N, C-alpha and C positions, 0 to 999 in steps of 0.2 A: 505494499501500500503506499502509495507516495503522497504522504499528507504537506500541503504546503499553506502555510499561514497567511492570511490577511491582515494587515498591519492598518491600527488608525491612521489615517493621512495625516500630513502637515496641512493643516486648514486656516494659516493666515500667521501672521508675524507675532502675534499677541496671544492667539489661543494654545494651552499647553495641553487641553482635556477638551472630552466631551460626554457626555449623557447619552444610554442606550434608552433611544425611547421605546421601540418596538423591533423586531424579528421579520423579516419580509419572508425568509426562506428558513422551514425547519430541517431539524438533523435529519440525514436521509434522502432529502430531494436534490436532483439536481439541476445546478448553478452552471449557466453559461458565463463565458469570460463578459466581462464590462455590465452583468447584468446586478441591480439593486439589489444587495443582499441583506443591509440594516441600515433603519431609519436612525441618527443621530440630531442629536440637539447642542447647540453652545449657549454662550450668554446673546449671543448676536442672530443665531438663522440656526432652522432647521436644513439637515441635508441629507443624505442616503450615502452610503459607502459603496462602491461598487464593486463585483469581485475581480481582482487582478487574475486567476483562475479559473478553469471549466472544470467540473466535477460532481463529486457529491459532496454535500456539504457533513462531514462528519463529527466537528465540534462545536460548540458553542461557548466561547470561552466566560461569558457574562450576562446577566440575565438584565429585563428590563430594568432602569433605574440605576443600573452601576455607573461609577464614572470611568472611564479609560483614558489614559493618557496617549497622548502622540507618540507614535512608534510601536506603541505595545500590540502583541495581537490577537485579535479580537476573535477569530475563527482558524478552524482548520481545515482544507478541501483536497478530496482524494482526488489527484489528476488523473489518474488511469482509470477513465468512462468505463474502463472493461470489469473493474474491480466488484461491481454488482454493486445494489444498495445494503450499507452496512446496518446493521442495529441500531436502535436507539442510544444515543452517547449519552452520558450524564455531563451536564455541563462542569467545567473545570475553574476554581478559583484562579484568578491573576497570581502569577509569580509572584512572593514578597522582592520587594523593594532593597536592591543592594547596599550592604552598607558603603557611606563614605569613609576616604580615606581619611585620616588625620590632617591633614594640606586643605583638604576642600571643607572640614568639619571648622577647620579656625578661620577659612576663608567664610564662611557662613555666619560665623559669630562675631568677625568683625566688618561685616555688611548688617546683620542686623541691630549692633552696637552703635553705628553709623544712624542707621534710619533712626532708630531708638531717641538717640539724642537730639537727632533734628527735629523730629516730633514732640520732643518732649514729654514721652512717653517710654517706659519700663517696663520689663518682661521677663518672665523664669523659664529659664529653657527648660524643657521637661528630658531628662535625662533613660528615664524607663519604659522608654517605647512608647510613652502615653500615645493620646490622639492625633492625626494629623491636621493640622489648618493650611488653606489654600490662603494663596496671597491675598485673595479679594477679602476673604472672610478676618486676616488679620487688619487688613487696611482698614478696614469699617470698622472693626474693633477700635483701632486706633484713633479713627475720626470721631467715633462715639464714645471715647474716656473707659472704655470698658479695658480693665486689667486684666492681666493672664489667670489670676486667681477667679476671678467672675468669670470667664472664658471656659474654666473648666468646667463651671455647673450647668452648663447649659446645655440641655438635654440635645443628642444629634440624631438626626433622620436620616443623614447619609449612609453609604456602607463603613460597618463595623462602629456605627455609632457618630460616624463623621459630623461634623457641625456643617452644615451648607449655607447657603448667602439667605436662603429664607428663613432658617434657624435663627440667624444673629437678625434678622429685622426683624423678625416677629419675636425678640426678646427687647429690642429696642424699642419699641411700639407698645411693648404691652409690659415693662420692667415688672411688674409686679406679681408675674403667671409663675406658676411653681418650677421650680428649679431642683436638680440634685441636693440631697440633705449636706453632703459632705463632699467640697471638692476631692478630687483625686490626686493621690500622692504625688506630689512634685519635689524632685530632685535637682538641685543643681551642679553642671558639669565643671570640673575644675578645668580653667581657660586654657586653650594652645598657644595661644597668639597676645589675646588681651585678656584685663580679668571681667566680668559678666556685672553687667550694675545689678545691684542690688532692687529685687524688686518692691512695686508699691502698690498699693492697693487705692484704685481710685472709681467712686461710686459713678455706676452707669448715669451718663446725661437721662434725663426724663423729659420728653417732649410731649406736653399737652394735646390732645386729641379733639378737634369740636366734636360734640354728641349732635348724633342724629338721630334726628323722630320716625319714627313710623307711623304711618296711618294705612287703613284702610284701602287696599288695592294697589299699595306699592308694590315693587316688584324690586328683586334683589337679584342681582345680575355678578355671577362668580369673573371675574378679571383671568382671562386665558394667562399664558405662560408670557407670552409675547407683551402684553399688554402690560403685567406686574414688572416686565423687565425696562419697558418706555417709564414707566411711573417712578422707579427708583431710579432711574438714567435722570431724569428730568429732576426729580427734588435733590438729588447728590448735585447736577450742574449749577444750581439756582445757591446753594448753600458754601459751593466752591467759591463760584466767580460773583464777583460784584458787577453785576450787569449794565451797561448803559447803550444806549439807543439812539444812533444820528439817522435824520431823512434828509432825502434828497429826492427833489423833483426833475425829471428829465423828459426832455422832447425827444420823442423816438420817431419822428415822422419819417425821415429818409429811410429809417431802419425797416420801421412797418410795410411802406410802398414797395421796397426792395424785394422784400418777402413776396408781396403781393404780386410781384413781376416774376419772380423764378419759382414759385411753390408750385405749379403747375405741370412745368418743364423738368424739375428735379423730382417729384413723383412717377412720372413715364422712364424716368431713365434710371433709377435709382429703387423704383417700386416702395418707396417710402416717403414718410412725409417729412419737411424741415419743420420742425416747430421754433419757437423764441430761445427754449432752452440750451441748445448747444451755442447760443450768440453771447445768451449772459455769462456762460462757463468760459467761452473766450475771452470777454473782455475782464471776467474776473482775474484769471490767471493772467492775462497781460499787467492786470493794475497788482497781482501778487509780485511778479517784478519789480513793478517800481517802486512797493512798497514792503520788501521780504520780513521785514518786523513783525506783520499779521499772519504770516506761516512760520508759527511758534508755537509750543508749548513748554507750561511748567512743570517743574519737577523740584517740587521744594522752593530752595531760593535760586535754583538756577534757571535760564531761558533758554531750551531746544529749539536753536536754529533749524528749521527744516529745510534738506537739500529740494528732495524734491517736490513739486506742486501738484496734489493729488487731491480734485477737488468733488465732494460727497454731494449727492442731490435727492435730496428727501421725497419719497415718492410714498404715494398712498393705496393700500391694499384694500380689497374689496373688503376686507371683514373690517376694514377702520384703522386698523393698525398703520406705523410708518415704518418704512424701512430705507436706509441711507446706501446705497450702491455706490460706489468710487469710480470717478475716472481718472486713472492714475496718469501720471505726467502730462498735464492737460496744457500744460505751457509749450508741449514740443510736437501737438498735434495741428492739424490744419482744420479748418471749419468743417470739411466735410466728415475728416475722422472724426471729431467730435461729434458730429450728427449722428453716426454709425453706432459707436460706442453709447450714447445715450440714448438713442431707440433700442438697441438690442438691451442694455441692462433695464431700462423701463419696463418694457415688456413681460423679463422672466421675473422683475420685483412683485411683479401685480398678481402674478399666479405662484410665488414661492420658491423661484427655482435658481436662485444665485445660489452660488458655492459660498464658502467663509470668507474666501480670501478677496471675494467681490464688492466686500463690504467693508475692508480692514485697511487700515494706514490713511484714511483720509486726513487731510491737512488742512481744508476749510470746506462749511459747507453752505449751499443755496439752495433755499426753500422757495416753492412758487406759489404764493398765495392766493397770484391773481388768478390762477385757475379754477378756484371758487369763487370768484366774484370779488374778492375783497381787496380794495386799493392799497392797505400796508397792513404790517404786522409788527408784532416784537418777538422775533423769535429767541426760543429758548437754545445759549452754545452748546454745540454735540459735543461734550468732552473727549479725550485732552484737549482740544483745539482749543481758541480764545477768540473766536470770533465767526459770526453766521450773517449771511444777507437775505432777506426777506427779498421779493419781486413781484409788484402790485400788479393787477388788473391794468391793461393798456386801455386807456379812453379817451376818445376825443374830448376838447374842450377850446374854449376861446382863451387865447393867449397872446400877449402883446410881442411883436416881433419887429425887430429894429433892422430898418433897411438904410440903403445911402438916401433916398429921399422922406427919410424920419419913421416914426413907430406907425407901425399899422395893428389890428387885432384881425387874427386868422384863426380858423379853426385846426388845432395842430393835434398829433395824438401825444398822449400827454401820460407818464406813468410815476409811481413812487418806488424807491429804493431805502429799506429799512435794514440799517446795518448795525447789529448788537455784538458789543465787544468786550473782554474782560478789561475792568479799569485798571485789576494789579498792575497788568503790563502795556495796557494800550490805552495811552491820554486820549482826551477827546480830539487834539492835533490830530494825528496819526488815524483815528478811527473816522472822522470828518474827511481828510484829504482822501485818505481809499475811498470811500464810498461815491465822493464826488468824481476823482478819477474813473471809476466805474461809468458814470453817468457819461464823462466824457467822449468816452471811446463808445460808448452808445448813440449819442448824439451826434458823432462826427463820423459816423457810418457812412463808408463810400458807396452809391449806388452802382458804382462800376465793378465792386465784388464780384467775381466768379468762383461758384463750389460744382 
């Protein structure tokens, strides 16, 4: 029997693990190469793992709800199709994590102490093989002022009693909920490179929630997983970033007239529509090259200036949720390339067919509130970015036009651009000049532009 492993694929630069939602094939079933084998979910998107081998599924290494790290085997396929259908195999638990070397342990301790010092939070290092805490859970604990001792008392619903993101958020929202009566025993490790900071106990932050009254006929709707993630992300963004929004009105008459002139021939030639979104993205990418400090992220007290210009675009799905596919290296693409990429990503986003990598790595985001008839909006920053732009509806309005013969009033195509930015690193001058530059690129559109 030639058993071949099916590995959890790399799904993006910041994704280290995924959760098994459901198996699409049962043990003993025949599987074709590239046929979907198992459905998985990350914090960003649901996806499917295709089989890299053709044959018979002989082992499922994880059950529904289990968390799998990138690069680990999730199943085994008997690549010898003539071997027949094997008997039902019992799912095998994942192999235990290998023990880190002393050098790796020293580096880990040093990094943890550095992070704890920067955040003015200390924690105990568990030496007796206690529960594993993901970086996301530890980050939430630090942000909410939850000490390691308190974290040990939170019941975990994940694999092997692991504390999940939902567990710690439920604790934050309901600090009075019952917890374990005694914390798990904790021991300190003798430091290899630096001494470990002593633990201090910090009381969890209590956030009051508004009381909700229920009346006859009211309907309770449970949030789906994606909506919960969106809600958590938006609340976190408003908590982390002091938002400021600047507005600019742009005269896009030339742009509208140009699109009206080329859209039919473009549709006939390319078989798809040209919308305003690719033009907005091109203008934003140009403005980012003029003002590169908009294209940054914050890491503690450090500013990370991004080399690549990766523009995300918010897309509304049929279920009401939002997803943000990313146009990678938008500044190096021409208008035709951006248009094809936008149309492809938007179409697959609406039917939930994006890959995890296609929603990762964004450095700036644009959202088209005009598609819903809105003239402007105050968008929430898509962390860890520091700015986002909302483009409003294009409407005909009377406007004053300066001519060589004097001022005249004419009917023009006008729109608002709304630019929200993180006031920690983007001041009003930079934020205002950036959105003005985007408006300039749109207003100065060349009627002879070829696509």
